[in-house]
HTML snippet that shows the backbone in 3Dmol.js (N, CA, C, O; Angstrom):
<script src="https://3Dmol.org/build/3Dmol-min.js"></script>
<div id="view" style="width:600px;height:400px;position:relative"></div>
<script>
const pdb = `
ATOM      1  N   MET A   1     -37.393  24.067 -47.748  1.00  0.00           N
ATOM      2  CA  MET A   1     -36.480  24.113 -48.877  1.00  0.00           C
ATOM      3  C   MET A   1     -35.306  23.178 -48.590  1.00  0.00           C
ATOM      4  O   MET A   1     -34.797  23.139 -47.470  1.00  0.00           O
ATOM      5  N   THR A   2     -34.882  22.433 -49.596  1.00  0.00           N
ATOM      6  CA  THR A   2     -33.794  21.490 -49.386  1.00  0.00           C
ATOM      7  C   THR A   2     -32.444  22.162 -49.602  1.00  0.00           C
ATOM      8  O   THR A   2     -32.312  23.104 -50.383  1.00  0.00           O
ATOM      9  N   ASP A   3     -31.461  21.657 -48.898  1.00  0.00           N
ATOM     10  CA  ASP A   3     -30.104  22.183 -48.998  1.00  0.00           C
ATOM     11  C   ASP A   3     -29.438  21.612 -50.251  1.00  0.00           C
ATOM     12  O   ASP A   3     -29.272  20.396 -50.341  1.00  0.00           O
ATOM     13  N   PRO A   4     -29.050  22.450 -51.224  1.00  0.00           N
ATOM     14  CA  PRO A   4     -28.441  21.933 -52.451  1.00  0.00           C
ATOM     15  C   PRO A   4     -27.063  21.318 -52.206  1.00  0.00           C
ATOM     16  O   PRO A   4     -26.553  20.597 -53.065  1.00  0.00           O
ATOM     17  N   ASN A   5     -26.455  21.588 -51.055  1.00  0.00           N
ATOM     18  CA  ASN A   5     -25.134  21.049 -50.753  1.00  0.00           C
ATOM     19  C   ASN A   5     -25.180  19.809 -49.871  1.00  0.00           C
ATOM     20  O   ASN A   5     -24.135  19.261 -49.519  1.00  0.00           O
ATOM     21  N   LYS A   6     -26.382  19.359 -49.508  1.00  0.00           N
ATOM     22  CA  LYS A   6     -26.514  18.168 -48.675  1.00  0.00           C
ATOM     23  C   LYS A   6     -25.973  16.966 -49.439  1.00  0.00           C
ATOM     24  O   LYS A   6     -26.235  16.806 -50.631  1.00  0.00           O
ATOM     25  N   LYS A   7     -25.219  16.126 -48.743  1.00  0.00           N
ATOM     26  CA  LYS A   7     -24.641  14.937 -49.370  1.00  0.00           C
ATOM     27  C   LYS A   7     -25.126  13.699 -48.640  1.00  0.00           C
ATOM     28  O   LYS A   7     -25.198  13.674 -47.412  1.00  0.00           O
ATOM     29  N   THR A   8     -25.456  12.683 -49.402  1.00  0.00           N
ATOM     30  CA  THR A   8     -25.938  11.416 -48.870  1.00  0.00           C
ATOM     31  C   THR A   8     -25.079  10.304 -49.453  1.00  0.00           C
ATOM     32  O   THR A   8     -24.816  10.304 -50.655  1.00  0.00           O
ATOM     33  N   PRO A   9     -24.635   9.357 -48.633  1.00  0.00           N
ATOM     34  CA  PRO A   9     -23.843   8.245 -49.189  1.00  0.00           C
ATOM     35  C   PRO A   9     -24.647   7.478 -50.237  1.00  0.00           C
ATOM     36  O   PRO A   9     -25.827   7.189 -50.038  1.00  0.00           O
ATOM     37  N   ARG A  10     -24.008   7.158 -51.337  1.00  0.00           N
ATOM     38  CA  ARG A  10     -24.631   6.408 -52.430  1.00  0.00           C
ATOM     39  C   ARG A  10     -23.762   5.188 -52.724  1.00  0.00           C
ATOM     40  O   ARG A  10     -22.597   5.128 -52.333  1.00  0.00           O
ATOM     41  N   SER A  11     -24.336   4.246 -53.399  1.00  0.00           N
ATOM     42  CA  SER A  11     -23.601   3.049 -53.792  1.00  0.00           C
ATOM     43  C   SER A  11     -23.831   2.826 -55.278  1.00  0.00           C
ATOM     44  O   SER A  11     -24.964   2.907 -55.751  1.00  0.00           O
ATOM     45  N   PHE A  12     -22.769   2.546 -56.012  1.00  0.00           N
ATOM     46  CA  PHE A  12     -22.911   2.276 -57.434  1.00  0.00           C
ATOM     47  C   PHE A  12     -21.785   1.355 -57.874  1.00  0.00           C
ATOM     48  O   PHE A  12     -20.793   1.183 -57.166  1.00  0.00           O
ATOM     49  N   GLN A  13     -21.948   0.776 -59.030  1.00  0.00           N
ATOM     50  CA  GLN A  13     -20.931  -0.094 -59.600  1.00  0.00           C
ATOM     51  C   GLN A  13     -20.245   0.643 -60.735  1.00  0.00           C
ATOM     52  O   GLN A  13     -20.891   1.328 -61.528  1.00  0.00           O
ATOM     53  N   CYS A  14     -18.928   0.496 -60.803  1.00  0.00           N
ATOM     54  CA  CYS A  14     -18.198   1.052 -61.937  1.00  0.00           C
ATOM     55  C   CYS A  14     -17.056   0.103 -62.275  1.00  0.00           C
ATOM     56  O   CYS A  14     -16.696  -0.767 -61.481  1.00  0.00           O
ATOM     57  N   ARG A  15     -16.515   0.277 -63.420  1.00  0.00           N
ATOM     58  CA  ARG A  15     -15.408  -0.575 -63.862  1.00  0.00           C
ATOM     59  C   ARG A  15     -14.165  -0.267 -63.042  1.00  0.00           C
ATOM     60  O   ARG A  15     -13.893   0.884 -62.700  1.00  0.00           O
ATOM     61  N   ASP A  16     -13.421  -1.312 -62.735  1.00  0.00           N
ATOM     62  CA  ASP A  16     -12.233  -1.155 -61.903  1.00  0.00           C
ATOM     63  C   ASP A  16     -11.226  -0.196 -62.529  1.00  0.00           C
ATOM     64  O   ASP A  16     -10.644   0.632 -61.828  1.00  0.00           O
ATOM     65  N   ALA A  17     -11.018  -0.298 -63.832  1.00  0.00           N
ATOM     66  CA  ALA A  17     -10.047   0.569 -64.501  1.00  0.00           C
ATOM     67  C   ALA A  17     -10.457   2.037 -64.394  1.00  0.00           C
ATOM     68  O   ALA A  17      -9.605   2.910 -64.234  1.00  0.00           O
ATOM     69  N   LEU A  18     -11.745   2.307 -64.480  1.00  0.00           N
ATOM     70  CA  LEU A  18     -12.225   3.682 -64.354  1.00  0.00           C
ATOM     71  C   LEU A  18     -12.004   4.198 -62.936  1.00  0.00           C
ATOM     72  O   LEU A  18     -11.589   5.341 -62.744  1.00  0.00           O
ATOM     73  N   TRP A  19     -12.279   3.357 -61.948  1.00  0.00           N
ATOM     74  CA  TRP A  19     -12.083   3.761 -60.555  1.00  0.00           C
ATOM     75  C   TRP A  19     -10.608   4.046 -60.289  1.00  0.00           C
ATOM     76  O   TRP A  19     -10.278   5.005 -59.591  1.00  0.00           O
ATOM     77  N   VAL A  20      -9.721   3.222 -60.839  1.00  0.00           N
ATOM     78  CA  VAL A  20      -8.279   3.435 -60.658  1.00  0.00           C
ATOM     79  C   VAL A  20      -7.878   4.784 -61.249  1.00  0.00           C
ATOM     80  O   VAL A  20      -7.084   5.511 -60.652  1.00  0.00           O
ATOM     81  N   ARG A  21      -8.423   5.123 -62.419  1.00  0.00           N
ATOM     82  CA  ARG A  21      -8.116   6.431 -63.023  1.00  0.00           C
ATOM     83  C   ARG A  21      -8.569   7.577 -62.128  1.00  0.00           C
ATOM     84  O   ARG A  21      -7.856   8.567 -61.964  1.00  0.00           O
ATOM     85  N   PHE A  22      -9.763   7.433 -61.548  1.00  0.00           N
ATOM     86  CA  PHE A  22     -10.257   8.489 -60.661  1.00  0.00           C
ATOM     87  C   PHE A  22      -9.406   8.585 -59.396  1.00  0.00           C
ATOM     88  O   PHE A  22      -9.176   9.682 -58.887  1.00  0.00           O
ATOM     89  N   GLU A  23      -8.939   7.452 -58.888  1.00  0.00           N
ATOM     90  CA  GLU A  23      -8.047   7.492 -57.723  1.00  0.00           C
ATOM     91  C   GLU A  23      -6.736   8.192 -58.070  1.00  0.00           C
ATOM     92  O   GLU A  23      -6.215   8.966 -57.266  1.00  0.00           O
ATOM     93  N   GLN A  24      -6.201   7.925 -59.256  1.00  0.00           N
ATOM     94  CA  GLN A  24      -4.971   8.584 -59.695  1.00  0.00           C
ATOM     95  C   GLN A  24      -5.187  10.086 -59.851  1.00  0.00           C
ATOM     96  O   GLN A  24      -4.365  10.888 -59.407  1.00  0.00           O
ATOM     97  N   MET A  25      -6.297  10.462 -60.482  1.00  0.00           N
ATOM     98  CA  MET A  25      -6.593  11.891 -60.652  1.00  0.00           C
ATOM     99  C   MET A  25      -6.751  12.571 -59.301  1.00  0.00           C
ATOM    100  O   MET A  25      -6.251  13.677 -59.097  1.00  0.00           O
ATOM    101  N   ALA A  26      -7.443  11.916 -58.383  1.00  0.00           N
ATOM    102  CA  ALA A  26      -7.654  12.501 -57.058  1.00  0.00           C
ATOM    103  C   ALA A  26      -6.324  12.724 -56.350  1.00  0.00           C
ATOM    104  O   ALA A  26      -6.127  13.747 -55.693  1.00  0.00           O
ATOM    105  N   GLN A  27      -5.420  11.770 -56.486  1.00  0.00           N
ATOM    106  CA  GLN A  27      -4.114  11.916 -55.847  1.00  0.00           C
ATOM    107  C   GLN A  27      -3.331  13.068 -56.487  1.00  0.00           C
ATOM    108  O   GLN A  27      -2.733  13.881 -55.783  1.00  0.00           O
ATOM    109  N   GLU A  28      -3.337  13.133 -57.819  1.00  0.00           N
ATOM    110  CA  GLU A  28      -2.615  14.195 -58.521  1.00  0.00           C
ATOM    111  C   GLU A  28      -3.201  15.572 -58.230  1.00  0.00           C
ATOM    112  O   GLU A  28      -2.462  16.548 -58.095  1.00  0.00           O
ATOM    113  N   LEU A  29      -4.516  15.651 -58.134  1.00  0.00           N
ATOM    114  CA  LEU A  29      -5.190  16.936 -57.911  1.00  0.00           C
ATOM    115  C   LEU A  29      -5.359  17.261 -56.429  1.00  0.00           C
ATOM    116  O   LEU A  29      -5.872  18.320 -56.067  1.00  0.00           O
ATOM    117  N   GLU A  30      -4.920  16.332 -55.579  1.00  0.00           N
ATOM    118  CA  GLU A  30      -5.018  16.507 -54.126  1.00  0.00           C
ATOM    119  C   GLU A  30      -6.451  16.787 -53.685  1.00  0.00           C
ATOM    120  O   GLU A  30      -6.725  17.749 -52.968  1.00  0.00           O
ATOM    121  N   CYS A  31      -7.350  15.924 -54.130  1.00  0.00           N
ATOM    122  CA  CYS A  31      -8.750  16.006 -53.725  1.00  0.00           C
ATOM    123  C   CYS A  31      -9.267  14.584 -53.542  1.00  0.00           C
ATOM    124  O   CYS A  31      -8.523  13.624 -53.743  1.00  0.00           O
ATOM    125  N   SER A  32     -10.508  14.444 -53.170  1.00  0.00           N
ATOM    126  CA  SER A  32     -11.075  13.110 -52.957  1.00  0.00           C
ATOM    127  C   SER A  32     -11.731  12.585 -54.235  1.00  0.00           C
ATOM    128  O   SER A  32     -12.109  13.350 -55.123  1.00  0.00           O
ATOM    129  N   VAL A  33     -11.853  11.276 -54.299  1.00  0.00           N
ATOM    130  CA  VAL A  33     -12.577  10.659 -55.410  1.00  0.00           C
ATOM    131  C   VAL A  33     -14.028  11.122 -55.371  1.00  0.00           C
ATOM    132  O   VAL A  33     -14.638  11.344 -56.417  1.00  0.00           O
ATOM    133  N   ASP A  34     -14.584  11.269 -54.168  1.00  0.00           N
ATOM    134  CA  ASP A  34     -15.962  11.758 -54.036  1.00  0.00           C
ATOM    135  C   ASP A  34     -16.125  13.112 -54.722  1.00  0.00           C
ATOM    136  O   ASP A  34     -17.104  13.345 -55.431  1.00  0.00           O
ATOM    137  N   TYR A  35     -15.153  14.004 -54.503  1.00  0.00           N
ATOM    138  CA  TYR A  35     -15.218  15.328 -55.123  1.00  0.00           C
ATOM    139  C   TYR A  35     -15.226  15.188 -56.650  1.00  0.00           C
ATOM    140  O   TYR A  35     -16.024  15.831 -57.332  1.00  0.00           O
ATOM    141  N   LEU A  36     -14.326  14.340 -57.183  1.00  0.00           N
ATOM    142  CA  LEU A  36     -14.246  14.169 -58.637  1.00  0.00           C
ATOM    143  C   LEU A  36     -15.522  13.570 -59.215  1.00  0.00           C
ATOM    144  O   LEU A  36     -15.984  13.989 -60.276  1.00  0.00           O
ATOM    145  N   ILE A  37     -16.091  12.588 -58.519  1.00  0.00           N
ATOM    146  CA  ILE A  37     -17.323  11.958 -59.001  1.00  0.00           C
ATOM    147  C   ILE A  37     -18.463  12.975 -58.999  1.00  0.00           C
ATOM    148  O   ILE A  37     -19.230  13.054 -59.959  1.00  0.00           O
ATOM    149  N   ASN A  38     -18.574  13.754 -57.918  1.00  0.00           N
ATOM    150  CA  ASN A  38     -19.612  14.789 -57.859  1.00  0.00           C
ATOM    151  C   ASN A  38     -19.439  15.793 -58.995  1.00  0.00           C
ATOM    152  O   ASN A  38     -20.409  16.179 -59.646  1.00  0.00           O
ATOM    153  N   ASP A  39     -18.197  16.214 -59.226  1.00  0.00           N
ATOM    154  CA  ASP A  39     -17.937  17.185 -60.281  1.00  0.00           C
ATOM    155  C   ASP A  39     -18.257  16.589 -61.653  1.00  0.00           C
ATOM    156  O   ASP A  39     -18.840  17.260 -62.504  1.00  0.00           O
ATOM    157  N   ALA A  40     -17.876  15.333 -61.864  1.00  0.00           N
ATOM    158  CA  ALA A  40     -18.151  14.680 -63.149  1.00  0.00           C
ATOM    159  C   ALA A  40     -19.653  14.558 -63.392  1.00  0.00           C
ATOM    160  O   ALA A  40     -20.124  14.792 -64.505  1.00  0.00           O
ATOM    161  N   MET A  41     -20.402  14.194 -62.356  1.00  0.00           N
ATOM    162  CA  MET A  41     -21.860  14.071 -62.521  1.00  0.00           C
ATOM    163  C   MET A  41     -22.491  15.433 -62.783  1.00  0.00           C
ATOM    164  O   MET A  41     -23.423  15.547 -63.578  1.00  0.00           O
ATOM    165  N   LYS A  42     -21.987  16.457 -62.117  1.00  0.00           N
ATOM    166  CA  LYS A  42     -22.518  17.809 -62.326  1.00  0.00           C
ATOM    167  C   LYS A  42     -22.264  18.261 -63.767  1.00  0.00           C
ATOM    168  O   LYS A  42     -23.156  18.806 -64.417  1.00  0.00           O
ATOM    169  N   GLN A  43     -21.045  18.034 -64.261  1.00  0.00           N
ATOM    170  CA  GLN A  43     -20.719  18.420 -65.634  1.00  0.00           C
ATOM    171  C   GLN A  43     -21.543  17.628 -66.646  1.00  0.00           C
ATOM    172  O   GLN A  43     -21.990  18.178 -67.653  1.00  0.00           O
ATOM    173  N   TYR A  44     -21.744  16.348 -66.382  1.00  0.00           N
ATOM    174  CA  TYR A  44     -22.542  15.505 -67.280  1.00  0.00           C
ATOM    175  C   TYR A  44     -23.979  16.021 -67.358  1.00  0.00           C
ATOM    176  O   TYR A  44     -24.550  16.132 -68.443  1.00  0.00           O
ATOM    177  N   ALA A  45     -24.554  16.333 -66.198  1.00  0.00           N
ATOM    178  CA  ALA A  45     -25.928  16.852 -66.172  1.00  0.00           C
ATOM    179  C   ALA A  45     -26.014  18.188 -66.910  1.00  0.00           C
ATOM    180  O   ALA A  45     -26.976  18.437 -67.637  1.00  0.00           O
ATOM    181  N   ARG A  46     -25.026  19.031 -66.727  1.00  0.00           N
ATOM    182  CA  ARG A  46     -25.013  20.340 -67.393  1.00  0.00           C
ATOM    183  C   ARG A  46     -24.939  20.163 -68.909  1.00  0.00           C
ATOM    184  O   ARG A  46     -25.644  20.851 -69.647  1.00  0.00           O
ATOM    185  N   GLN A  47     -24.092  19.246 -69.378  1.00  0.00           N
ATOM    186  CA  GLN A  47     -23.973  19.003 -70.818  1.00  0.00           C
ATOM    187  C   GLN A  47     -25.264  18.467 -71.414  1.00  0.00           C
ATOM    188  O   GLN A  47     -25.556  18.703 -72.586  1.00  0.00           O
ATOM    189  N   ARG A  48     -26.028  17.753 -70.620  1.00  0.00           N
ATOM    190  CA  ARG A  48     -27.282  17.171 -71.092  1.00  0.00           C
ATOM    191  C   ARG A  48     -28.454  18.132 -70.954  1.00  0.00           C
ATOM    192  O   ARG A  48     -29.580  17.781 -71.308  1.00  0.00           O
ATOM    193  N   GLY A  49     -28.213  19.330 -70.451  1.00  0.00           N
ATOM    194  CA  GLY A  49     -29.270  20.327 -70.379  1.00  0.00           C
ATOM    195  C   GLY A  49     -30.027  20.362 -69.074  1.00  0.00           C
ATOM    196  O   GLY A  49     -31.066  21.016 -68.986  1.00  0.00           O
ATOM    197  N   TYR A  50     -29.537  19.674 -68.053  1.00  0.00           N
ATOM    198  CA  TYR A  50     -30.182  19.715 -66.739  1.00  0.00           C
ATOM    199  C   TYR A  50     -29.480  20.781 -65.909  1.00  0.00           C
ATOM    200  O   TYR A  50     -28.254  20.894 -65.938  1.00  0.00           O
ATOM    201  N   SER A  51     -30.262  21.560 -65.170  1.00  0.00           N
ATOM    202  CA  SER A  51     -29.639  22.561 -64.308  1.00  0.00           C
ATOM    203  C   SER A  51     -29.964  22.243 -62.865  1.00  0.00           C
ATOM    204  O   SER A  51     -30.888  21.479 -62.583  1.00  0.00           O
ATOM    205  N   ALA A  52     -29.211  22.824 -61.953  1.00  0.00           N
ATOM    206  CA  ALA A  52     -29.363  22.518 -60.529  1.00  0.00           C
ATOM    207  C   ALA A  52     -30.716  22.939 -59.987  1.00  0.00           C
ATOM    208  O   ALA A  52     -31.192  22.328 -59.029  1.00  0.00           O
ATOM    209  N   GLY A  53     -31.361  23.954 -60.553  1.00  0.00           N
ATOM    210  CA  GLY A  53     -32.619  24.455 -60.026  1.00  0.00           C
ATOM    211  C   GLY A  53     -33.853  23.701 -60.491  1.00  0.00           C
ATOM    212  O   GLY A  53     -34.960  24.022 -60.058  1.00  0.00           O
ATOM    213  N   GLN A  54     -33.697  22.713 -61.356  1.00  0.00           N
ATOM    214  CA  GLN A  54     -34.853  22.002 -61.895  1.00  0.00           C
ATOM    215  C   GLN A  54     -35.203  20.793 -61.040  1.00  0.00           C
ATOM    216  O   GLN A  54     -34.315  20.150 -60.480  1.00  0.00           O
ATOM    217  N   PRO A  55     -36.478  20.483 -60.938  1.00  0.00           N
ATOM    218  CA  PRO A  55     -36.856  19.251 -60.247  1.00  0.00           C
ATOM    219  C   PRO A  55     -36.410  18.036 -61.056  1.00  0.00           C
ATOM    220  O   PRO A  55     -36.207  18.125 -62.267  1.00  0.00           O
ATOM    221  N   ALA A  56     -36.263  16.915 -60.382  1.00  0.00           N
ATOM    222  CA  ALA A  56     -35.833  15.690 -61.057  1.00  0.00           C
ATOM    223  C   ALA A  56     -36.793  15.342 -62.184  1.00  0.00           C
ATOM    224  O   ALA A  56     -38.011  15.417 -62.025  1.00  0.00           O
ATOM    225  N   GLY A  57     -36.233  14.964 -63.316  1.00  0.00           N
ATOM    226  CA  GLY A  57     -37.056  14.555 -64.445  1.00  0.00           C
ATOM    227  C   GLY A  57     -37.483  15.696 -65.346  1.00  0.00           C
ATOM    228  O   GLY A  57     -38.090  15.450 -66.389  1.00  0.00           O
ATOM    229  N   ALA A  58     -37.189  16.934 -64.983  1.00  0.00           N
ATOM    230  CA  ALA A  58     -37.580  18.078 -65.817  1.00  0.00           C
ATOM    231  C   ALA A  58     -36.345  18.603 -66.530  1.00  0.00           C
ATOM    232  O   ALA A  58     -35.608  19.423 -65.982  1.00  0.00           O
ATOM    233  N   ALA A  59     -36.123  18.146 -67.718  1.00  0.00           N
ATOM    234  CA  ALA A  59     -34.954  18.562 -68.481  1.00  0.00           C
ATOM    235  C   ALA A  59     -35.271  19.797 -69.303  1.00  0.00           C
ATOM    236  O   ALA A  59     -36.356  19.928 -69.870  1.00  0.00           O
ATOM    237  N   ALA A  60     -34.312  20.690 -69.354  1.00  0.00           N
ATOM    238  CA  ALA A  60     -34.456  21.864 -70.208  1.00  0.00           C
ATOM    239  C   ALA A  60     -34.240  21.422 -71.645  1.00  0.00           C
ATOM    240  O   ALA A  60     -33.494  20.473 -71.884  1.00  0.00           O
ATOM    241  N   PRO A  61     -34.867  22.076 -72.601  1.00  0.00           N
ATOM    242  CA  PRO A  61     -34.638  21.687 -73.988  1.00  0.00           C
ATOM    243  C   PRO A  61     -33.178  21.912 -74.349  1.00  0.00           C
ATOM    244  O   PRO A  61     -32.551  22.870 -73.896  1.00  0.00           O
ATOM    245  N   LEU A  62     -32.654  21.028 -75.159  1.00  0.00           N
ATOM    246  CA  LEU A  62     -31.268  21.155 -75.568  1.00  0.00           C
ATOM    247  C   LEU A  62     -31.137  22.294 -76.562  1.00  0.00           C
ATOM    248  O   LEU A  62     -32.049  22.544 -77.349  1.00  0.00           O
ATOM    249  N   PRO A  63     -30.006  22.984 -76.529  1.00  0.00           N
ATOM    250  CA  PRO A  63     -29.807  24.057 -77.503  1.00  0.00           C
ATOM    251  C   PRO A  63     -29.687  23.453 -78.899  1.00  0.00           C
ATOM    252  O   PRO A  63     -29.281  22.300 -79.043  1.00  0.00           O
ATOM    253  N   PRO A  64     -30.036  24.223 -79.922  1.00  0.00           N
ATOM    254  CA  PRO A  64     -29.943  23.683 -81.274  1.00  0.00           C
ATOM    255  C   PRO A  64     -28.501  23.353 -81.607  1.00  0.00           C
ATOM    256  O   PRO A  64     -27.574  24.008 -81.131  1.00  0.00           O
ATOM    257  N   GLY A  65     -28.325  22.346 -82.417  1.00  0.00           N
ATOM    258  CA  GLY A  65     -26.988  21.929 -82.817  1.00  0.00           C
ATOM    259  C   GLY A  65     -26.397  22.909 -83.813  1.00  0.00           C
ATOM    260  O   GLY A  65     -27.029  23.901 -84.175  1.00  0.00           O
ATOM    261  N   PRO A  66     -25.179  22.623 -84.253  1.00  0.00           N
ATOM    262  CA  PRO A  66     -24.565  23.520 -85.228  1.00  0.00           C
ATOM    263  C   PRO A  66     -25.364  23.507 -86.521  1.00  0.00           C
ATOM    264  O   PRO A  66     -25.990  22.501 -86.858  1.00  0.00           O
ATOM    265  N   PRO A  67     -25.345  24.621 -87.245  1.00  0.00           N
ATOM    266  CA  PRO A  67     -26.113  24.665 -88.489  1.00  0.00           C
ATOM    267  C   PRO A  67     -25.588  23.622 -89.465  1.00  0.00           C
ATOM    268  O   PRO A  67     -24.396  23.316 -89.499  1.00  0.00           O
ATOM    269  N   SER A  68     -26.503  23.090 -90.252  1.00  0.00           N
ATOM    270  CA  SER A  68     -26.083  22.087 -91.228  1.00  0.00           C
ATOM    271  C   SER A  68     -25.296  22.772 -92.334  1.00  0.00           C
ATOM    272  O   SER A  68     -25.443  23.970 -92.576  1.00  0.00           O
ATOM    273  N   ALA A  69     -24.480  22.004 -92.983  1.00  0.00           N
ATOM    274  CA  ALA A  69     -23.645  22.557 -94.043  1.00  0.00           C
ATOM    275  C   ALA A  69     -24.528  23.076 -95.173  1.00  0.00           C
ATOM    276  O   ALA A  69     -25.500  22.435 -95.571  1.00  0.00           O
ATOM    277  N   ALA A  70     -24.170  24.232 -95.669  1.00  0.00           N
ATOM    278  CA  ALA A  70     -24.920  24.828 -96.776  1.00  0.00           C
ATOM    279  C   ALA A  70     -24.597  24.065 -98.052  1.00  0.00           C
ATOM    280  O   ALA A  70     -23.489  23.548 -98.198  1.00  0.00           O
ATOM    281  N   PRO A  71     -25.542  23.988 -98.974  1.00  0.00           N
ATOM    282  CA  PRO A  71     -25.249  23.304-100.237  1.00  0.00           C
ATOM    283  C   PRO A  71     -24.180  24.079-101.000  1.00  0.00           C
ATOM    284  O   PRO A  71     -24.034  25.284-100.797  1.00  0.00           O
ATOM    285  N   PRO A  72     -23.437  23.414-101.867  1.00  0.00           N
ATOM    286  CA  PRO A  72     -22.397  24.119-102.618  1.00  0.00           C
ATOM    287  C   PRO A  72     -23.029  25.153-103.537  1.00  0.00           C
ATOM    288  O   PRO A  72     -24.166  24.986-103.977  1.00  0.00           O
ATOM    289  N   PRO A  73     -22.297  26.217-103.825  1.00  0.00           N
ATOM    290  CA  PRO A  73     -22.858  27.246-104.717  1.00  0.00           C
ATOM    291  C   PRO A  73     -23.059  26.666-106.112  1.00  0.00           C
ATOM    292  O   PRO A  73     -22.366  25.726-106.502  1.00  0.00           O
ATOM    293  N   PRO A  74     -24.015  27.228-106.870  1.00  0.00           N
ATOM    294  CA  PRO A  74     -24.249  26.714-108.225  1.00  0.00           C
ATOM    295  C   PRO A  74     -23.021  26.938-109.095  1.00  0.00           C
ATOM    296  O   PRO A  74     -22.256  27.882-108.897  1.00  0.00           O
ATOM    297  N   ARG A  75     -22.856  26.051-110.054  1.00  0.00           N
ATOM    298  CA  ARG A  75     -21.714  26.175-110.953  1.00  0.00           C
ATOM    299  C   ARG A  75     -21.901  27.372-111.871  1.00  0.00           C
ATOM    300  O   ARG A  75     -23.016  27.700-112.277  1.00  0.00           O
ATOM    301  N   SER A  76     -20.825  27.993-112.176  1.00  0.00           N
ATOM    302  CA  SER A  76     -20.869  29.142-113.070  1.00  0.00           C
ATOM    303  C   SER A  76     -21.157  28.667-114.494  1.00  0.00           C
ATOM    304  O   SER A  76     -20.633  27.643-114.932  1.00  0.00           O
ATOM    305  N   SER A  77     -21.985  29.412-115.203  1.00  0.00           N
ATOM    306  CA  SER A  77     -22.303  29.034-116.588  1.00  0.00           C
ATOM    307  C   SER A  77     -21.180  29.433-117.532  1.00  0.00           C
ATOM    308  O   SER A  77     -21.237  29.121-118.722  1.00  0.00           O
ATOM    309  N   LYS A  78     -20.153  30.122-117.021  1.00  0.00           N
ATOM    310  CA  LYS A  78     -19.046  30.555-117.865  1.00  0.00           C
ATOM    311  C   LYS A  78     -18.002  29.457-118.044  1.00  0.00           C
ATOM    312  O   LYS A  78     -17.025  29.652-118.767  1.00  0.00           O
ATOM    313  N   ALA A  79     -18.185  28.340-117.418  1.00  0.00           N
ATOM    314  CA  ALA A  79     -17.234  27.241-117.557  1.00  0.00           C
ATOM    315  C   ALA A  79     -17.322  26.683-118.969  1.00  0.00           C
ATOM    316  O   ALA A  79     -18.409  26.616-119.542  1.00  0.00           O
ATOM    317  N   PRO A  80     -16.192  26.284-119.532  1.00  0.00           N
ATOM    318  CA  PRO A  80     -16.241  25.749-120.897  1.00  0.00           C
ATOM    319  C   PRO A  80     -17.001  24.428-120.917  1.00  0.00           C
ATOM    320  O   PRO A  80     -16.944  23.661-119.955  1.00  0.00           O
ATOM    321  N   PRO A  81     -17.710  24.162-122.008  1.00  0.00           N
ATOM    322  CA  PRO A  81     -18.455  22.901-122.101  1.00  0.00           C
ATOM    323  C   PRO A  81     -17.479  21.735-122.194  1.00  0.00           C
ATOM    324  O   PRO A  81     -16.337  21.914-122.617  1.00  0.00           O
ATOM    325  N   PRO A  82     -17.913  20.557-121.808  1.00  0.00           N
ATOM    326  CA  PRO A  82     -17.021  19.400-121.915  1.00  0.00           C
ATOM    327  C   PRO A  82     -16.710  19.124-123.379  1.00  0.00           C
ATOM    328  O   PRO A  82     -17.529  19.405-124.254  1.00  0.00           O
ATOM    329  N   PRO A  83     -15.533  18.578-123.644  1.00  0.00           N
ATOM    330  CA  PRO A  83     -15.181  18.317-125.056  1.00  0.00           C
ATOM    331  C   PRO A  83     -16.138  17.286-125.654  1.00  0.00           C
ATOM    332  O   PRO A  83     -16.523  16.315-125.002  1.00  0.00           O
ATOM    333  N   SER A  84     -16.507  17.523-126.902  1.00  0.00           N
ATOM    334  CA  SER A  84     -17.422  16.589-127.569  1.00  0.00           C
ATOM    335  C   SER A  84     -16.614  15.436-128.135  1.00  0.00           C
ATOM    336  O   SER A  84     -15.456  15.590-128.524  1.00  0.00           O
ATOM    337  N   ARG A  85     -17.240  14.308-128.168  1.00  0.00           N
ATOM    338  CA  ARG A  85     -16.563  13.132-128.700  1.00  0.00           C
ATOM    339  C   ARG A  85     -16.926  13.019-130.179  1.00  0.00           C
ATOM    340  O   ARG A  85     -18.098  12.923-130.543  1.00  0.00           O
ATOM    341  N   SER A  86     -15.939  13.032-130.982  1.00  0.00           N
ATOM    342  CA  SER A  86     -16.218  12.857-132.410  1.00  0.00           C
ATOM    343  C   SER A  86     -15.815  11.449-132.811  1.00  0.00           C
ATOM    344  O   SER A  86     -14.761  10.951-132.414  1.00  0.00           O
ATOM    345  N   GLY A  87     -16.638  10.840-133.575  1.00  0.00           N
ATOM    346  CA  GLY A  87     -16.386   9.464-133.976  1.00  0.00           C
ATOM    347  C   GLY A  87     -15.364   9.380-135.091  1.00  0.00           C
ATOM    348  O   GLY A  87     -15.111  10.396-135.739  1.00  0.00           O
ATOM    349  N   PRO A  88     -14.749   8.206-135.359  1.00  0.00           N
ATOM    350  CA  PRO A  88     -13.742   8.066-136.430  1.00  0.00           C
ATOM    351  C   PRO A  88     -14.345   8.077-137.800  1.00  0.00           C
ATOM    352  O   PRO A  88     -13.625   7.969-138.792  1.00  0.00           O
TER     353      PRO A  88
END
`;
const viewer = $3Dmol.createViewer("view");
viewer.addModel(pdb, "pdb");
viewer.setStyle({}, {cartoon: {color: "spectrum"}});
viewer.zoomTo();
viewer.render();
</script>
């Protein structure tokens, strides 16, 4: 069984401005950029329907979205008819 907390060095490219933001957040939150990146990836996977117990590539089905808007109620037949146009 593999250790879910095992960490392996990874290499990736990101935009400089994004990295600077993560460095600022890490300093403000008194944690490492590594911690923030791990947390961000975990939250991203969770939002996409992946859970920690699933093998790679096995995504859980996404929950249904919000219900679509219901059609407007039918107009009441008690409304007065539109005024008729009478010619000159």
